[in-house]
N, C-alpha and C positions, 0 to 999 in steps of 0.2 A: 382071689386077692382083694387085699383092702382098696375098697375106692376109695375117690376122692368125696370128701362131702362138706356140707355148708359154702360159704364163701371163701375165695383165694387167700389163704395166710398170709403173713408179711413175715418178713423176717423180723422185723421189730415187734413183732405177736410169736412169741415160741408157745404160747399157751393153744393157740389154735390145733388142730388137727386136721388133717391127718400127718402120720408119723412115716407113710410110706405111698406113693402113690404108682400104680401102671405107667405105662411109658405110654401107654397109648389114649393116657389121658392128661398130658405135659402136651404145651405148648411152647413156639419160642418165647411166647410172653411170659414164662413162669420161672423167669431165672432166678429170683430173689426166692423161690421155693425147691426149684429143681437143681438150679446151678447153670452155669453156662453148657455146659458136658449135656445135662440131664435135658436142658430144656432145647437142646436143638435134636437130640436122639429122638425126644418125643416128638417134635415139630416134623420129623422124616417119617417116625412111626404114623402119626396122623396123617400124611398127605401121600401114604401108601407103598413108599418108599422100604425097601428090605433092612430092616434093621432086626438083630437077634430079640425075642423076646426078652422081654427084663423090667425092675423098679427103680423108683428114685426112693433111697432114706431120702427124707428132705431137709432142709438148712433147719426148720423148727425143731426137728429130731433132735439135732446136735444142741441147739441153743436152749433147748427144753433139759437136757440131760445134762450141761452145765451148770446151768440155776437150779437144779436137785442137787448137785455136790456143791451150789457154794463158789461157782468157780469164776461165773460169768463175766462177772465185774474184776475179779484177779485178772483175766485173758483181756479182756479189752485195754483194760490199763498197761499190761506187760508188752504188748504189740504194739501199743502207742508212744513208748521208752524211746528214748535217743537211739539207745544200745537196745533193743530188745534180745533176752536173754532165753535165746531158741531151744534149746536143749531142756531146761527147766520148763518155758509153758509145755511143749511136748510132753513132759511127763507127768503137768497138772492132769491133763486132758487125759492121759491112759488110766491115772490113779483116779479120776474123776466119772469113767467108765459109760457104761449108754445105761440109761434108766429101766428099770424093769418091762413098764409095758409097751418103749419102746422095741426096746430086744425081743420081746413076743409078738410085737407087728414083724418085723423084721424075720423072726423067724417062721415064721404064717405064711410071710411073702415066699420066701428062698424054697420051702416045701413047694408051695405051687408050680416053680420053675420045673419040676420033676425028678423023681425019687433017684438020687445017685446022679443027679446032672452037678457037671464041673461051673464052676459061675467066673466073672469077669469082677472084680470090684473094684471100682476106680472113683480118686477123689472128683467133684464137678460144685467148685467154690463158685460163690454168686457172684463173683467178678470176673469169671474164666471166659472164654471164647467169646469173648466180645469183637465189638468194630475195631476196637485201637489195644486190648489188651490179652493175650492167648493163655498166658499161666501156662504156656507147653512145658509138660516134665517137671513141673514147680511141686506138685504134690502128688500123693502113696498110685499107684496101681498094684492090685495083686492078682493074676490070673489061676486060673487052675484050683478053684477054692474048691471045697467041700462044704456042706449047707450047716455042718455043724460048726464049722470057722469062719461063716458069715459075721456074724456081729464083731469077734475079734478083728475081724478086716478090715471093719466098717472104721471101729475106734484107731487104727492105724493110719486110714486115711483121715478121718478129723487131727489126729494129733498133727499130720503131716503139713496140716494149715499152720505152722506155727513154726517150719521145720527152717532153718540158716535159708535155705533158696527162696523159699516162699512170701516171707518177712524183706529181706534183702529187694524182692523183685516188686512188690507193695512199694516199699519204701522209691526205689527208683522209678519207677512209675504215677507216681503222684495220688497212691490211692489210701485213703483216709477212711475213717469209721472202722466201726465192731466187724472182725474177717467171721465170715460165716461159710459152714458148708454141705449141701449134700453128697451123698455118693451115688452112682448110680450099678446095679447090680443086675448082671445080663447073664444070661444063658451062656456059657463059652463057643466059642466057632473055634473048632481045631483045623487051621489053617493050612491048607496046602501049597497055597501063594498067598503072598499079603503085601501092602504095600500103599502109597497115597496119588491121589489126584488133586493134581494143581490145575484150576479151570481158568487159570490164567497163568503164564510164567514168569514166578519171582523171577528167576536169572536173568530176564529183558526188559521184565514188564509189558509183555505184550498181551493184550488182553485178547488175542486172538489165535493163542497156543496154546493148547492144553499138553501140560506136562503129566503123564504117568510113571511113578517108580515101582517096581515090583523086586520081590525075595520072596524064595521059598521059605516056607514056613509062618512061624507068628511074627508080626508085623514090628514086633521091638524090635528087630535086628534094624529096619529102613528108619525109624523115628529117632533112633538112639544114635544109628552110625555106627554102627557095630561091624557093617559088611558094605561092599560097595553094589547098589542095586542095578537091576539094568532101569535106563532111562528111555523111554519113547515119546518122540514129539508125534501132535496130531495139529493140524489144520484145522480149527475147530471151524473156518467156513466152509471146507470141501470136506470135511471130516475123512483126510487121506493121512496116512503115516507118514509122516515128512524126517521122520530119523531115528534111526535105531542105536541106542551104545548098549552093547552088552556089558554087565558090570561083572562081578569077579568075586565068590563066596566063598570063605573057608568053611564056613558050617551052618546049620539051619537049628533053630528054637521048634521043637515042639512040644506035645504033651507030655510026652516021654524025657523033655530036657532036652538038654543042648546032642546034638548030632555031626559030627565031620563028616564034612566034605572030599571025595575027592577033589585033583585038579580040574577032571574033566565034568564030571557031578557040579563043581560050583561053576564053568566057566560056560553051561548050555543059556539059552535063552529064558526065561519063566514065563512068559506071555506068547499066546498065537497074537498074528494081526487081528484076527476075532475078536480074542479076548480085548484084548488093546482099544479096541474102538469102541465094543459092548460097553467097557471103563469110561472112556472119554465119552461117547453117550448119556452115559446114567449123570458123570459129572455136569456136562450141560444140562443136565434136568433140573438136578438139583441149585445150580447156579440160576437157573430161570428161576425158579421157584422162591428165592430169598432176593434176588436182583441185585445181586453181585457177587465178584467171583470169590470160588470155596476153596480149600484146604479140609483134603474127603479121604480118612483112611478107610481101606475095601481091605476083605478078605474072603476068598476063595475057599469053600471047604473040599472034602473028598465026593464027594459028590457034583462038582461042580456048582454048586451055587453060590451067586454072590451076595456080599455081607455088606453094608456100608454100618460102620461102629464108632463114624465120628464125624464131623462135620464144623467146621468153623471157617470166618471169616478171614481171606488172607490181609494179616495188620501190616504187609511189609510193603506194599506199592507206591509207590514214591513217595515224597517226603515229609507228609502233613503232619503222620504222624511224629516225626521229632528224629531224636536216635533210637535206636534200638537199645543201646547202653552205654554205661558212661563210664569211666572206668579212669584208673592213673596215666596220664602223658608217660610215657618211657620213653622214646627214640622217635624224632619228627620223621615229618614226611607223612604224605598220603599216598594210598593204595587202594586199587578196587580189585576187589576179586572173588573165587568161587571157595563159598567154607569150606572145607574139611575141618571134623570133630574127631579128634583123635586121643584114645584113650592110650596109647604105649608109641613110641619111637618105632617100634617095627614094625606099625602098620602104616607101612606107605608104600604098599602096590595102587592106592587108589588119590596117592597124593602126588599134584602137577607142579611143575615149577612155576611158578607165581601167584600159587594158591594161598587162601587165605588159611593160616594154622592156626586152628582153636584148642586150646588144652587146659588142663585144670590147671597144671603148673608146667616147669620144665626143666631139667637139670641136664650134665653135660652129654647126657646119652641121646638126646633132642639134636645135636648140634650138626648134624646132617642135615635134619629135615630144615632146620631153622637156617641154613643156608641156601635151599631151594625156595625157602616161602616170602610172596610179596608180602604178607604184614602177618603181624602175631598177634593174637588176643589170648590174656589169660584170665581163668577163676580166680585167681592167687598172684598172691606178692606185691612189695614194692619198688622202688624207683630203682631196688639198686638190687633186686634179684636175677636171677642169673637169664633169665630173658629178655631183660633190659639191656644188661651190660652188652648181650650180643649181640641183640637186635641192633643197639647203636653201633657198635662197633663194625656189622654187617651193612649200616645203611637201609635195615629195614624197620618200616613203620611199627610200632610196639603200643599197644594198650593194653596194662595188667591190674591186677586187682579187680576183675569188673567182676565179681562174684556169681552172675549166671550165664557164661560165655556159653558156656557147653551144652545148655539149655534151652537157652534164649535161642542162639543162633543154628539154627536147621542144616544139617548137612544140605547140599547143593545150592545154597541160597548166595545170591550174588551182592556181597556190603561192601562200601568204603568204609577204612580205617584212617581215623587221620591221627596218629601217634603226637600231635603238635598240642593238639585240645581233649585227648582219650576219649573221643565219641566214635561211636561204628554207628554208620546209617545204613539204610536198606537201598539196595540198586546202586547204580554208578553216579557218581558226585557231579553237579553241575559245572565245577570248575575243572582243568585238567588235574591230572591226579600226576604228582611225583612221588616216585617210590625214594627218594631219599634227601635230605637237608643238601641243601645249595653248599658244594663245599669250594675251596678255593682253586684257582685252576692251578695245573701241575707248575714247579717253576726249577728252572736244574741248579738254581743257587741253592734253593731249598729253605733257606735262612735269612730272614732282614735284620741284617746288622742295624737297624737303627733301634731293637728294643732293650734294656739293659736288664729285664725279664723277660728269663727263657721261658719260652711256650714249649713245652714236651708235649706226648702221645700216648693215649692209653692203648693197650693190645693186650687180646688175650689169645689169638689164633692168628696162623701165619698165613692167611688165605689171599690178603690184599696187602701182605708189605711192603712189594715195591710199590703198590700207587699210594699208600700212605706215605711211604718215604719219601714220594715226591712234594709232597705239602709242606708248605714252610714251616716247617718245627725241627726243634734243635736236637730231637733223638727223643726215646722211649721212656716217661718217666716213670710208667706203673707195666712192666709186661705181666701180665697175673702168669701162672703157672697151671693152673687147676685144668682149663679146658683144654690146653696143648699136653698136659700127663695123662687124662683120662682116654683124649682121642688116640695120642702114642701107644697105649695099653689096650688100645680096643674094647674100652670102658670096662675093665676090670680091677677089683681092688690091688693097687702095686702089690700088697704082700700075697693075692691070687696070682699077679702076672708071676709072678719071682718064683710059685711053688711049680708053673707049668713051665718055666724058662729057665733065665739063670740073671745073675746081677749085669755080665756084658749083653744082654738082649734089652733089659733093661734101660742101662746107660746108651745106650745107642739109640734107643726108640727117643729116648727124650732127647738126645742131642742133636738129632737131625732136624726135627721143628726150629730150636732154639739158634743152629747154624744158620737155618733159611733167614731167620728174621736179621741176627746180628750182621749178616751179610748186604742184607738190603738197605740198613742206617748206617754200615760205614762208611765216615770215621764217626759219627757220632754215637753217644752212648746211651746204651740199652740197659735198663733196671731191671735186670730178672728178682719177683717179689717170688719168695719161695713156695712154696706151694701149701697153700692153707684153707685144704678145707675141711669142715668144721665135722664131726660123727656122725650128723643124721646125712650130709651126703656123700661121706665116707661109704655107708653101710648100705646107701642106696646102687656104690658100685658093684658090679658082677662080684660073688664071694665075700662082699663086704661084711655080712652079715656074723660072719665067724670073727672075725678078729676086730671089729668096734664095740664099742660097750655102748651101751643107750643110756642116754642124757638126758637128763629134764628139760636142761638149758643150753644147748650146745653151742651156742651163739656168746655164751662166756665162758664156754667150756676146753675140753683139750682140744688145742688146737693152737697154730703158730708158733714161737719159738721153745712154748712149755712141751711141745708134742717132741720137737726133735731132741730134747734134752733126754726125756724119760724113752723115747726109742728113735736111738741114732741109727740106724740100717739105713731105710727109707734115705733120711736128708746126708748121708755121705754118698749115696747113691747119685742124689740131685746135683752135690760139689764135683762128681766124677764129670757127670754129664757137663755142666759149665765148664770143668777145666778143660777140657776135650776142646770144646767149641773155642776159648779163648786162645788155645794155640795159634787159630787161623782169624778170630777176631777179637783182640784184645780191649773192644770197645764194651764188651758185653761185663758188665760186674753184678753183685749182689746184695738184694735188699732183703732184710728180715721183716715178716711180718709178729704184728699182735706180742710186741716186748710186754711183759707187765711189770717185772722185775730186775733189778743189778744183777744177782746172780744168775738169774737164766742167761740174761744178755752173756756171761760172762763164759758160763758152760758150751754156751751156741759159739762164740768167737774161738773156743780153744778146740772143738770139732772142726770149724774152720781151718784154724791156724794148722791143723795135725791134718790136713787131708793134701790131695797133691794139688788145690785150690789156691791154698795158702800162701806156699811158696811161688806164687806168680805175682811178677811187677806188675804194677800200677793197677791193680785190685781196689776198686773201690768198695767198704762196707756200710750200708746203707740200715736204717733202722723206719722201721712204720710206725709214729705216733697217734696211735688209735686209741688207746687208753687213756684215762684224764691223769695217771700218773706218770705218764711222758713228761709233763712240764715239771716235775720236782726232779725228775732224773736224767735230764739233759745234760746238764753239764759233767755229770757221772760219766754217760756214754764216751763225752766227748774226749775224757781222757782215758777211754779204755780203747780209742783208737777210730769210733766210727765218724766217717767223712761225711757224710749227708743226712738228715731228718725227712722221709715224708710223710708230709700228715693227712692220715686217712680218712679226710672228712666224714666218711657216709658213718665209720665208726663210732667215733668222736663223736657224733652227733648224737646216738643213739645211748650211749653212754654217759653223757653230761646230764640230758634229762630225763635217762631211763627211759628208752621209748622203741621198740622193735622197731629197727627201720622197714623190714618187709611187711608192716603189717596193714592191711590197707584200710584196717579198721582204726587205726592211730595213726593214719597217716596227716593229719591236719596238727599234731605236733610234733611229727618229725620235720624240723626249721635248722640250717646249717645256718642262717642268718641269726639265730637265736643268740642275746646276748652275753650270756653263759657260753656260749659253744664260742662266741668271737673271742670272748676274755680270756679261754683256754687255749684258741690257736694265738693269739697274741702272745701270750705268757714262753709258750711253744719256739715261736718264732725267733724270739727276742733273746731267749736264753739259750739258743742256736747259736745268735749272731754273735754272741759273747763271746761263745766257745770258741767260735771260728769256724763254725761247719755251713755247710751247704744246705738252705731249706727247699724244700716244696711241696705242694698240695694238690694231692688227686680228688677227686669228688666232684659233684654234678652242680654244686651251687655257681661255679667259675662261670660253669654252660650257660648259666639260665638266670644269674644276676649279675650285671656288670657291676652294680655297686660294690658287690662280694669281691670281685676283682681288685676295682680303685682300693680297697679297704687293704687287702693284701699285699697290692704294691707299696702302701703307706707305712706297710708295716717293715716294709725292707725283704720282703720274700726274694729269694732267688729264684723262682721257676711254679709256674702252675703245671699241671699236664691233664690231657682235657682228652674227649670223645672226638676220634677222627671227622667227624662233621661238625661241630664247634671249632675248629680250629681258626677258621676264620674271623667267626665272630668275638671270641676270647683276643687273636692278637688286635683286631680295635679297640676292644674294651683297653689291654696293658697298654696301648701306644699311650689312647685318652688320658687314662691313668696317669701316667707317665710323665705329660705337656702340662697337666694340671700341678703335677707337683711342682715339677719344674719353674713355671708360672706363677704360684706361690712362694717358691724361694724367692724366689726376683723380687716380687712385691714385699715381702720382709726385710730386704737389703733397702 
């Protein structure tokens, strides 16, 4: 194998060889050459710990290859940009490829690992696995690699340095400078069992407790949260097992790929007491060698030999490192709980009440999990995404748009989620956690008659209808249909549900939650906004792909009022459900979403009038004002028999300046108090008042901006509709604004 020659090269000196280094010639001080992972594996090898043989493709090999293709400056500049184009940068690395002499050295070193040997090729960034930054899961790992594919897989690892997750993590952690990456190539361990040893318990931050996690097969199922591993707790002082929790595996991943396990196989204990204690002792030795707690990945092969395949400092003990993640504050309150990283709402067997749900994103299928969660953290989404809306309504703290939540937060960690600041910190909060924002005390009178401007509440699920109805609110200003509908239809697309059942089953399923909510708020009005799922959301429902088109921009595509006109069957069934409920609860009314044009609304109102709902006395017909064209059409709408207009400020704010409301990348552009947005709202309210229509606004701004409430009250808006947790604060802001207006009027007189 190619050995170390000359002095230790640095990342700034890519011309210095060697391009590859045997692991036994690397130490913990060589992170600039071998990356964090490579440096730690070399340190373990040199110290005599059992590490699979291998070598490091140095960071200098990467930099030299990029320089040879005249790409290094372009990559450094692109990575330092305010909004790096990850896909373009990664593609540029692949086009540059590997320098010929580097490729020759890599192939030679791979050949020395043995004929026919399968290898693991793993990224080892130069900032990785340090004392404060782990980069866990950020860069590529390839397993089961043949010798002839090693060069290509190393280039894949290089490209992953510029992946979206890695770039976002560097930005979030304040890591600057030119990125560089080494790659570790090792002989593959065909693991019978694998897992992690934490030499200090990351759950309660106890230095005296060792935590051992184990699962069958390769370790990717443990670190990726794909299965529930066994968990063993060991007292470090007495080296005795103090707790055993047998997990449950649905499958294992091995040399032959994924293998499904029977229920009995998946429920068996993975490790014997002797194996647990041996791993704990090995962990203590590694911790003693480094002088600080370690997060160690291990594997036991078919011969019973234990191998260490990675170690890094535990970066989540205590508060000194600051937040683990920062995202968008989506639902106020704080909560501490155990992290559960879920790829699907179907994987709930390891999710307990009060756990912290960590997911890439949620949709209506996740509602049963959200109901049990103590807090929610997502990679994607803005403050009006599904996870944010449902979390606010359920009183669950939430942080969305955190970008790297599913890779930075590891299964089983204890974290504190602060939905008011958008931060996730390690361990328990030093202040008492609150799982929900403060709410006004329930009131038997429910409404404070002092306010001239009514305060309505937003609802999406019937779970807490009675509790919310006990708040001092004047009714429901926005009852979102989407979550009720998808839950009532058991996650099926409406047309799939109709194919499996019949129209009466559809009507009955939707009528049940509507009846529950209308009864809780009687006699106060409940405004039901008809279903407004976008095509991408409809496609995500069971069977949806067979019925929905693929749109490039579904946010402004086939949705709302236009959908009812083009495809009236489902809308007629919604109207039938409303008519059924109104026979008992005439406080239920209809609101039509995303109305773009006069002719759409006319056709939609014809559908209402020709349905059983249209002949019922006292029905109020409202429209949502979510597109700028509403300001033009308001007077026409009034002449068509529309009773009220509710300004959907979330959609209006994205369509006036042209910004995706759910984009965490463009979050700073989404501003409901933007002068252009305020002007559009003012024109809608003034036009509606002149036409004699009731006006309302449902959006996030009244919740977070007292000055916004004052602006609305000053315009003479009839009501505002807010999330349950904000009722008290908004009523206070409305009262203050009304008193200020009265005082100003008195002074003018």
